[in-house]
C-alpha positions as a printed Julia matrix, in Angstrom:
141×3 Matrix{Float64}:
  98.77  188.31  104.05
 100.58  191.58  103.43
 104.34  191.52  103.02
 104.59  188.0   104.44
 103.41  186.59  101.13
 106.73  187.66   99.6
 108.87  185.73  102.12
 108.85  182.3   100.44
 109.74  183.56   96.94
 112.47  185.89   98.24
 113.93  183.17  100.46
 113.84  180.65   97.6
 115.49  183.12   95.22
 118.25  183.95   97.71
 118.9   180.28   98.52
 118.91  179.33   94.84
 121.38  182.08   93.91
 123.67  181.26   96.84
 123.73  177.54   96.02
 124.28  178.38   92.35
 127.32  180.46   93.3
 128.85  177.69   95.36
 128.21  174.96   92.79
 129.51  177.16   89.97
 132.68  177.88   91.94
 133.19  174.19   92.59
 132.59  173.42   88.93
 135.2   175.96   87.87
 137.69  174.53   90.36
 137.14  171.03   89.0
 137.51  172.26   85.42
 133.92  171.48   84.46
 133.05  175.06   83.52
 134.86  178.34   83.2
 134.06  181.96   83.85
 136.66  183.22   81.4
 137.98  186.2    83.3
 137.91  184.44   86.66
 140.18  181.57   85.71
 142.94  183.91   84.56
 145.21  184.42   87.58
 146.23  187.88   86.46
 142.65  189.19   86.28
 141.67  192.13   88.42
 138.79  190.3    90.03
 141.0   187.49   91.27
 143.39  189.88   93.01
 141.18  190.23   96.09
 142.94  187.42   97.93
 146.17  186.94   95.99
 147.41  184.11   98.2
 144.32  182.09   97.3
 144.04  183.08   93.65
 147.68  182.61   92.72
 147.05  180.16   89.91
 145.0   177.74   92.0
 141.49  177.07   90.72
 140.45  175.97   94.2
 141.7   179.28   95.59
 139.52  181.16   93.14
 136.59  178.89   94.02
 137.02  179.55   97.74
 137.34  183.28   97.13
 134.22  183.46   94.97
 132.25  181.3    97.42
 133.24  183.53  100.34
 132.17  186.58   98.36
 128.8   184.96   97.64
 128.33  184.06  101.31
 128.88  187.73  102.21
 125.43  188.48  100.8
 123.75  185.77  102.9
 123.27  187.83  106.11
 121.59  190.57  104.11
 119.2   188.12  102.49
 118.31  186.68  105.9
 117.6   190.19  107.19
 115.44  190.99  104.16
 113.35  187.85  104.69
 113.19  188.49  108.45
 112.04  192.05  107.81
 109.34  190.87  105.42
 108.1   188.27  107.86
 108.18  190.29  111.08
 107.19  193.62  109.47
 109.46  195.34  111.98
 112.14  197.87  111.23
 115.68  196.59  111.48
 118.28  198.44  113.47
 120.52  200.92  111.71
 123.6   198.88  112.63
 122.1   195.74  111.14
 121.24  197.51  107.91
 124.66  199.15  107.6
 126.56  195.92  108.3
 124.42  193.89  105.9
 124.69  196.6   103.25
 128.47  196.78  103.55
 128.81  193.0   103.34
 126.47  192.92  100.36
 128.56  195.43   98.45
 131.53  193.04   98.45
 130.04  190.46   96.06
 128.41  193.19   93.99
 131.73  194.93   93.36
 134.31  192.15   93.6
 132.7   188.89   92.54
 133.05  187.58   89.03
 130.01  185.32   89.38
 126.84  186.76   87.9
 124.73  184.81   90.41
 126.58  186.43   93.34
 126.08  189.86   91.82
 122.37  189.15   91.27
 122.04  187.96   94.88
 123.71  191.14   96.14
 121.45  193.23   93.94
 118.32  191.45   95.22
 119.44  192.03   98.81
 120.19  195.7    98.23
 116.88  196.31   96.45
 115.04  194.47   99.22
 116.81  196.53  101.88
 116.0   199.8   100.15
 112.36  198.74   99.73
 112.13  197.85  103.42
 113.67  201.16  104.4
 111.13  203.0   102.25
 108.29  200.96  103.74
 109.39  201.77  107.29
 109.62  205.48  106.49
 106.18  205.43  104.88
 104.69  203.64  107.9
 106.25  206.12  110.3
 104.9   209.07  108.29
 101.42  207.54  108.18
 101.56  206.93  111.94
 102.66  210.49  112.58
  99.74  211.83  110.52
  97.24  209.81  112.52
  98.59  211.15  115.8
C-alpha cells in the first residue's frame, strides 16, 4: 500500500512514452509519418547535433531517440523512489533533473516532452514528500 501502488502505472506510462518516442522517430526516418518542423533540416530543433541532422532523416531519428532516452534515468529514479520510499541523493536528483531538461527543451517529439514532464513532476512530488516526512519526524522528536 502507500506510494507503492503508484509504481506500476508510473512505470507503464514512462515505458509507453519512451517506446512511443523511439517508434515515432523510426517512422519519421522511414517516411511513414512526419513531425513537420522536425523533418526540415533548417529547423531550430534539429540543430542540436548538426552532423546528424544535416538532411538525413535517420540522423534526426537518432537525435530525437537519444533525447528521449535522456529522460529514462529520471523515470527509473522516480519509480525507485516510489517503491523504496527512501530519499534519493542530491547528486542523483540533480543529474536526473539535468538530463530530463534536455528532451523537455530540445526535443520535437511531444511524447518525449510529456515523458520529461512526468519525470520532473514526479521528482518534485518526491522531494516534497521527503521534506514533509522529515518535518513530521522532527515534530515527533
